[in-house]
N, C-alpha and C positions, 0 to 999 in steps of 0.2 A: 765802508767803501773808500778805497784809496783813489788817488789821482791817476791819470792816463799813464800807461807803461807799467808802473808799479801799482797802478790803480785797479781798474776792472780787469777781470780775466777775459782775454780774447779767445773765442772759440772759432774753429775753422772746420769747413767741410768741403771736400772736392768731389766733383761728379763730372761725367762725360756728357757732352752736348754735341749737336751737329757742327759746331765751330771749334771743337776741341774741349779739353778739360778746363773747367772753371773751378776756382776756389773762392768760397764766400767766407768772410770774416765778420763775426758778430761781437759786439760789446754791449752788455747789459740790455739785451733785447732790441738792438738796433743794428742794421747793416752798416758797417763802416768801410768795407773794402770788397771789391770784386776783382779777382786776379785772373788773367788769362793764363793758359798753360805755361807759356814761356816765363811767367812771373811767379808760378806756383810755389817755388822754394822761398819766396819772400814771406810767406805766411809764418814759416818757422823763424825767420830772421826777426819778424815782428813779435815773436814770443807767443804766437797763437797755439793753443792746444787743440789738436785734431780730435774733436769730440762733437758728435752731431747732437745738437740741442733741439728742442721743439721749435724754436725760432728758425734755426737753420733748415729743419725739415720743411717748414712752411715756405721759406725763401727758395729752397730748391724746387719745391712743387710749383711755385709761381713761375720760376724761370723755365721749368719743363713745359708748363702750359703755354708760355710765350713761344717757345721753340716749336710747339705743336700747333701754333696759330689759334689757340683757344684763349689767350689772354693778351689784351692790348694795353692795360694799365696795371702797374704794380701797386699793391696796397701794403707795402712794408714800411715800418718805421725806419727812417734813414738818419744817420748822424754823419754830417760832413762839416768841415770847417775850411775857411780860406779867407782871402781878402774880401772886402766889400764888393769889389768888382767881380771877383770869381763867383761869389754867392749870387750876384745878380745874373751872371751868365748861366750858372747851373740852374737857377730857378726858371730862366727863360727856356732852357733846354727841356725842362719838365713840362712846359706848355706846348711843345711841338707835338701835334697829334700823330698817333701811330700811322705809318704808311706815308707820311709827308716829310719833306725836307725843308730846310731853310739854309740860306747862305750865311757865311760868317758876317757879311755886311748887314744882312737882315737882322741877325741877332744883335749886332752892335747898335743898330738903329732902335731896336725894340727896347734896349736897356738904357737908351738916352745918350749913347756914346757913338754917334754915327761914323766917326773916323777911327774907331778902335777895332777894326776887323782882325788885325794881327794879334791884338791882345785877347780877343775872343778865342782865337786859335790856341794861344798859350793857356787860357783858362780850361779849354777843352782838354788839352794835353795833361793838365793836373787833376782832371776829374778822376776820383778814386772809385767811383761807382758806375763805370760804363755799362751800357745796356739799360740799367735801371734809370740812371740819369742819361738820356739817350744822345750822347755826343755823336754817335754814328749818323744821326739825322742831319748833321751840319755838313754842307758841301761847299766847294769853291764856286765863285760867281760864274766862271766859265763853263760850269757843268762837270768839272773834275771832282774827284772824291775828296781832295784835300788830304788831311792826315788822319791817323787813328792809331791809338796805342796798341790795339790788338792786331794791327797790320791791315793793309788795304784790302787784302783778300777777305778777311773777316768782316770788314766794314761792308764790302760789296754783298757778301752773303746775308748780313743782317738787313740791308736795304731790300734785297730781293725777297727775303722772308716776309717782310712787311708789305711787299708789293709796291714799294716806292721807287723802283728803278727797273 
């Protein structure tokens, strides 16, 4: 096994969902990226080979169940890296229950950095596994949606799907 890039082979699979086409990228049996339709070409740039593996079939199945409202929690091995702060934010996102939201400030407080609301937004923006690491469940304090890499229309659809808005 070689290191990242020249290391493990990246495998990709794209499929249609109610929010558009998604592309999943796997490395060594773990989900490393979820790309929205507008980012789909990035899979090739990353050097991913479009080849549906058993892992990608399972990941696709879990996401389809999510979109059919039959799955609330993903049970996929994930591989993500970032700064200590980003990792704390992403782990806090994983703790937000299905159908609920938290504000950027609530997440900042939950990770012990109550004045870091903007930095929480930045960490959300760098989340490479949206939906699975549910950054769409984080909203602005005033009730607005805030931001979302997949677009605000997609964020609204995800929140409606979960019954949280």
